[in-house]
C-alpha positions in Angstrom: -30.7 6.6 -18.7 -27.3 5.1 -19.2 -24.2 7.4 -18.1 -21.2 6.2 -19.8 -17.4 7.6 -19.2 -14.7 7.8 -21.0 -11.4 7.3 -19.1 -7.9 6.3 -18.4 -6.6 3.2 -16.6 -3.2 4.3 -14.8 -1.8 0.8 -13.4 1.5 0.9 -11.2 1.7 -2.7 -12.4 2.1 -4.7 -15.4 -0.6 -6.8 -16.3 1.1 -10.0 -16.8 1.8 -10.0 -13.0 -1.9 -9.6 -12.4 -2.8 -12.5 -14.4 -0.3 -14.9 -12.9 -1.5 -14.2 -9.3 -3.6 -17.2 -7.7 -6.3 -16.7 -6.0 -6.4 -16.1 -2.5 -8.8 -15.1 0.1 -8.1 -11.5 1.9 -6.8 -11.7 5.1 -9.1 -9.8 7.8 -6.3 -7.6 9.4 -8.6 -6.4 12.0 -8.2 -9.7 13.4 -4.6 -9.3 13.8 -3.6 -8.5 17.7 -1.5 -5.4 17.8 0.7 -6.1 21.0 4.2 -6.3 21.4 5.7 -8.5 23.7 8.7 -6.4 24.9 9.3 -2.9 24.2 12.4 -0.6 25.4 12.6 2.6 27.3 11.5 5.4 25.1 13.3 8.6 25.0 10.3 10.6 23.8 6.9 10.9 25.5 5.0 10.2 22.7 6.1 7.1 20.7 4.4 6.3 17.4 3.5 2.9 15.9 3.2 0.9 12.7 2.7 -2.6 12.3 4.2 -4.1 8.9 3.0 -7.7 8.0 4.0 -9.9 5.2 2.9 -12.8 3.0 -0.6 -14.2 1.7 -1.7 -14.8 5.2 0.4 -11.7 6.9 2.2 -14.4 9.1 5.4 -12.7 9.3 5.0 -9.2 11.3 7.4 -6.6 12.2 6.7 -3.4 14.6 8.0 -0.2 13.7 8.4 2.5 16.6 9.2 6.1 15.9 10.7 7.2 18.8 11.7 11.2 18.5 14.8 10.8 16.5 15.2 7.1 16.4 13.6 4.2 15.2 13.1 0.8 16.6 12.6 -1.8 14.0 11.5 -5.6 15.0 13.8 -7.2 12.2 13.4 -11.0 12.7 9.5 -10.4 13.6 9.5 -11.9 17.1 7.7 -9.4 18.3 10.0 -7.9 20.8 11.8 -4.4 19.9 15.3 -5.3 21.4 17.2 -4.1 18.7 19.3 -1.1 18.7 17.5 1.9 17.4 18.2 3.9 14.2 18.8 7.6 14.5 16.3 8.9 11.9 14.1 12.4 11.8 12.3 14.5 9.4 13.9 14.8 5.8 16.2 11.5 6.3 15.6 7.8 5.8 16.5 4.1 6.8 17.0 1.1 4.7 18.0 -2.4 6.1 19.4 -4.9 3.5 17.0 -7.6 4.2 14.9 -8.8 6.9 15.8 -11.6 9.1 12.2 -13.4 9.1 11.8 -16.9 10.0 10.4 -19.9 8.0 9.6 -17.6 5.1 10.4 -18.9 1.0 10.8 -15.3 0.2 13.5 -13.0 1.0 12.6 -8.8 1.8 15.0 -6.7 1.0 15.4 -3.3 0.9 13.1 -2.0 3.7 13.3 1.5 3.6 11.5 4.3 5.9 11.0 7.8 4.9 9.7 10.0 7.7 7.5 13.2 6.6 7.4 16.5 7.8 3.9 16.3 8.5 3.9 13.2 10.5 3.4 10.6 8.0 6.0 8.4 5.8 6.9 6.6 2.9 7.7 3.0 3.4 9.1 0.8 0.7 10.5 -3.4 0.3 11.7 -5.1 -2.3 10.6 -9.0 -2.7 12.6 -11.7 -4.4 10.5 -12.2 -7.5 7.6 -9.9 -7.0 9.5 -6.7 -7.7 9.4 -3.5 -5.1 6.3 -2.7 -3.1 5.7 0.3 -1.5 2.9 2.8 0.5 2.7 6.8 0.4 2.8 6.5 -3.6 0.7 10.0 -3.1 1.1 13.0 -1.1 -2.9 12.7 -0.7 -2.5 9.5 0.8 0.6 8.4 3.3 0.2 6.3 6.5 0.4 8.2 9.5 2.0 6.0 13.0 -0.6 5.8 15.6 -0.2 6.8 19.2 -0.4 3.3 20.6 0.3 -0.4 19.3 -3.6 -0.9 19.4 -4.0 2.3 16.8 -1.2 1.6 14.9 -1.9 1.3 10.8 -1.2 -2.2 9.4 0.7 -2.6 6.0 0.6 -5.6 4.0 3.2 -6.5 2.4 3.6 -9.3 -0.6 -0.4 -10.1 0.2 -3.2 -10.7 -2.0 -3.2 -8.1 -5.3 -6.0 -6.1 -6.1 -6.7 -2.3 -7.6 -6.6 0.9 -5.7 -7.0 4.4 -6.3 -4.4 6.6 -6.9 -4.3 10.4 -5.9 -7.5 12.0 -4.7 -10.8 10.7 -5.7 -12.0 13.2 -8.6 -15.6 13.3 -10.3 -15.8 12.6 -14.0 -18.2 14.5 -15.9 -20.7 12.9 -18.2 -19.5 14.8 -21.4 -15.5 14.5 -21.9 -15.4 16.2 -25.2 -12.3 18.3 -25.2 -11.8 17.8 -21.4 -8.3 16.9 -20.8 -7.5 13.3 -20.0 -6.0 14.1 -16.7 -9.4 15.2 -15.5 -11.3 12.5 -17.0 -8.7 9.5 -16.2 -9.7 6.6 -13.4 -5.8 6.4 -12.0 -5.6 2.9 -10.6 -2.7 1.4 -8.4 -2.2 -2.3 -8.2 -1.2 -3.6 -4.8 -2.4 -4.9 -1.6 -4.2 -3.0 0.8 -3.7 -2.4 4.8 -5.8 -1.0 7.6 -5.8 2.6 8.0 -5.6 5.6 5.6 -2.6 5.9 3.2 -1.6 2.0 4.3 -2.5 0.5 0.2 0.8 -0.9 -0.7 1.3 -0.6 -4.4 3.5 -2.3 -6.6 6.3 -0.2 -8.1 6.5 -0.7 -11.7 4.7 0.9 -15.1 2.1 0.0 -17.1 3.0 -0.5 -21.0 1.8 2.5 -22.6 -0.8 2.9 -25.8 -2.1 -0.9 -24.4 -5.4 -1.7 -23.7 -7.1 -2.7 -20.7 -10.3 -4.6 -21.0 -12.9 -5.1 -17.7 -16.6 -5.4 -17.0 -18.2 -2.3 -15.0 -21.8 -2.4 -13.5 -23.4 0.7 -13.4 -26.2 1.9 -11.2 -29.8 2.1 -13.2 -31.8 3.3 -10.8 -34.2 1.6 -8.1 -31.4 -1.0 -7.2 -31.2 -2.2 -11.2 -27.7 -2.2 -12.5 -26.7 -2.9 -15.9 -23.1 -4.1 -17.3 -21.0 -3.0 -19.4 -17.5 -4.2 -21.1 -15.5 -1.5 -21.4 -11.6 -0.9 -22.9 -9.0 1.4 -21.5 -6.2 3.3 -23.2 -3.4 3.0 -20.6 -1.1 5.9 -20.3 1.8 6.1 -18.0 
């Protein structure tokens, strides 16, 4: 028996940006070596690690190490944390006007880190020609630095775009008559997946209210069968 849901698609990016995105094979982030060539002497006994990668092939890599009230950032992406640390604490933020990444055609500016009281963080960056991308869009999904380089989450900026879930996963009822669209909505973001919880890097822009998003969805028909429906979503936001 067919089960159809009336849902609302809430995207974090205009559809024109999606249409212009060339098809690029996804990068296997698990194959990226999570090692640091040179580390400083840390003040805390338990520094926390995070790796940000940039570009379609994730060729440019910037290590972040949270050391108590200090943050080390590999600003030029050479794998050596020799730059002076930045004083930072819970409730404060850190921002770089730009990253000095070698051999990249795109400038990455306004790179900002916002530590949270629960040990998670929000990170954002502005990219020439593509707008701003950020992680930690929802309080239910924020990255947490790892206890070692090998367990560090990987955040992928300026990579291949896809759709991601915004907020917690919810069950959409079969019958939606008289039920608020907020309880029957499929909330989506447009961005690049990372490696680890809360690492989806979403684009920071709004969809066009009251426009229509069309797509194809395959529903399970039982016994491994599927049927396909063309659906139209009314966009809100």
